[in-house]
C-alpha positions in Angstrom: 40.3 -32.9 8.9 41.0 -36.4 10.3 44.5 -37.0 11.5 45.4 -40.4 12.7 47.8 -40.7 15.6 50.9 -42.8 15.3 53.8 -44.0 17.4 56.8 -41.8 17.2 60.1 -43.2 15.9 63.3 -43.1 17.9 64.5 -39.8 16.3 61.2 -38.1 17.2 61.4 -39.3 20.8 64.9 -37.8 21.1 64.0 -34.6 19.2 60.7 -33.6 20.8 61.6 -33.2 24.4 58.5 -31.7 26.2 60.7 -29.3 28.2 64.2 -28.0 27.8 66.2 -24.8 28.6 69.1 -22.6 27.7 71.0 -20.0 29.8 68.2 -17.5 29.6 65.2 -19.4 28.1 62.8 -22.1 29.1 60.9 -24.2 26.5 57.8 -26.2 27.0 54.9 -27.8 25.0 52.2 -25.1 24.6 49.4 -25.1 27.1 46.2 -23.6 25.7 44.9 -22.2 28.9 48.2 -20.9 30.2 49.6 -19.5 26.9 46.5 -18.3 25.1 46.0 -14.8 26.5 49.7 -13.9 26.7 50.3 -15.2 23.2 47.4 -13.1 21.9 48.6 -10.0 23.7 52.2 -10.6 22.9 52.2 -11.3 19.2 49.3 -13.2 17.7 47.3 -10.0 17.1 50.3 -7.9 16.0 50.5 -7.2 12.3 54.1 -6.2 12.4 55.1 -9.5 14.1 53.0 -11.6 11.7 54.0 -9.8 8.5 56.2 -12.6 7.2 54.5 -15.5 8.8 52.0 -17.9 7.3 48.9 -16.7 9.2 47.1 -13.4 9.6 46.9 -11.6 12.9 44.3 -13.1 15.2 41.2 -11.1 15.6 40.4 -12.4 19.0 41.8 -14.5 21.8 39.5 -17.4 20.8 41.5 -17.7 17.6 44.7 -18.0 19.6 43.1 -20.7 21.8 42.1 -22.7 18.8 45.6 -22.5 17.4 47.1 -23.7 20.7 44.5 -26.6 20.9 45.8 -27.7 17.4 49.3 -27.5 18.7 48.4 -29.7 21.7 46.8 -32.2 19.4 49.9 -32.3 17.2 52.1 -33.1 20.2 49.7 -35.7 21.6 49.3 -37.5 18.2 52.9 -37.0 17.0 51.8 -35.3 13.7 52.1 -31.9 12.1 53.7 -28.7 13.3 54.9 -29.0 16.9 56.0 -25.8 18.6 57.5 -25.1 22.0 56.5 -22.0 24.0 59.5 -19.8 24.8 59.8 -18.1 28.2 62.3 -15.6 29.5 62.2 -14.8 33.1 58.9 -16.7 33.3 57.2 -14.5 30.7 56.0 -16.0 27.4 58.0 -14.3 24.6 57.5 -16.5 21.6 57.5 -20.0 20.0 59.9 -22.2 18.1 58.2 -24.9 16.0 59.2 -27.8 13.9 57.7 -30.0 11.2 59.3 -33.4 11.1 59.9 -35.3 7.8 62.0 -38.3 9.0 65.5 -37.2 8.3 64.6 -33.5 7.6 63.1 -30.8 9.7 61.5 -27.5 8.8 61.8 -24.9 11.6 59.8 -21.7 12.2 59.7 -19.2 15.0 58.1 -16.0 16.3 58.9 -13.6 19.1 56.9 -10.8 20.6 58.2 -7.4 19.4 59.4 -6.4 22.9 61.9 -9.4 22.7 63.4 -8.5 19.4 67.1 -7.5 19.3 68.0 -9.3 22.5 69.6 -12.4 21.1 66.8 -14.7 22.3 66.0 -16.2 18.9 69.7 -16.8 18.2 70.0 -18.5 21.6 66.9 -20.6 21.0 67.6 -21.7 17.4 71.3 -22.4 18.1 70.4 -24.7 21.0 67.7 -26.4 19.1 69.8 -26.9 16.0 72.7 -28.4 18.0 70.4 -30.8 19.7 68.5 -31.8 16.6 71.5 -32.4 14.4 73.0 -34.6 17.2 69.9 -36.9 17.0 70.8 -40.0 14.9 68.9 -39.9 11.6 68.4 -36.1 11.5 70.6 -34.8 8.7 69.1 -31.5 7.8 67.1 -28.5 9.2 65.5 -26.0 6.8 63.9 -22.6 7.2 61.9 -20.7 4.5 62.3 -17.0 4.7 60.6 -14.2 2.7 63.2 -12.2 0.8 62.0 -9.0 2.4 62.7 -10.3 5.9 66.5 -9.9 6.3 66.4 -10.0 10.1 65.3 -13.6 10.0 68.1 -14.4 7.6 70.6 -12.8 9.9 69.5 -14.9 12.8 69.7 -18.1 10.7 73.2 -17.1 9.6 74.4 -16.6 13.2 73.1 -20.1 13.9 75.1 -21.8 11.1 72.4 -21.9 8.4 73.4 -21.1 4.8 71.3 -19.9 1.9 70.9 -22.8 -0.5 68.9 -20.8 -3.0 65.6 -19.2 -3.8 62.4 -21.2 -4.3 60.2 -19.4 -6.8 56.5 -18.8 -6.0 56.7 -21.2 -3.1 54.7 -19.9 -0.1 51.7 -17.7 0.4 52.4 -15.0 3.1 48.9 -13.8 3.5 50.0 -10.5 5.1 52.1 -9.7 2.0 50.1 -11.1 -0.9 47.4 -13.6 -1.8 49.8 -15.0 -4.4 52.7 -17.4 -3.7 55.9 -15.5 -2.9 59.5 -16.5 -3.5 61.4 -17.8 -0.4 65.0 -18.0 0.5 65.9 -21.6 1.5 68.2 -21.7 4.4 69.6 -25.0 5.7 71.9 -26.4 8.3 73.3 -29.9 7.6 74.5 -32.5 10.0 78.3 -32.9 10.0 78.3 -36.3 11.6 78.0 -39.8 10.2 74.5 -40.7 9.1 
């Protein structure tokens, strides 16, 4: 697939900081060589973690390296899905990624199972959402959640997202079914002037 690079607009420049942090977490652009093996061990091969994600568990670390190389390309060329690696105490624990559609963002995330239940995702998503919705021109952040994944919905609710409805036969979750599944559409809207 040929993807042409382009110059980022002002909102993208403000939104896609290469590094940032919260009280307990550090975020950075993914690095294939640094993040590949820990990502594979931490969650990419774990069927429980990937159950409601858009990809199947990786069968080997080379598959993880290939994914990360695509992420590096997306960052470099300002196109497609751009995730940040999330670290707690220096250890890679997950990713938070964004697809940019001018005024609207679609966010996704993953955490290694050992990091579940510690508030890391709420901290990460809250900080990202506050920053993103303060960027001039960004008016909306969406997340699409499988209806059988209430934990993800609870995190979004804690971060100020509300359910706007259910999109019927919207997304294929390959670990659930080969057919498109319904998704719950969560969104958080900018409260400022736009």
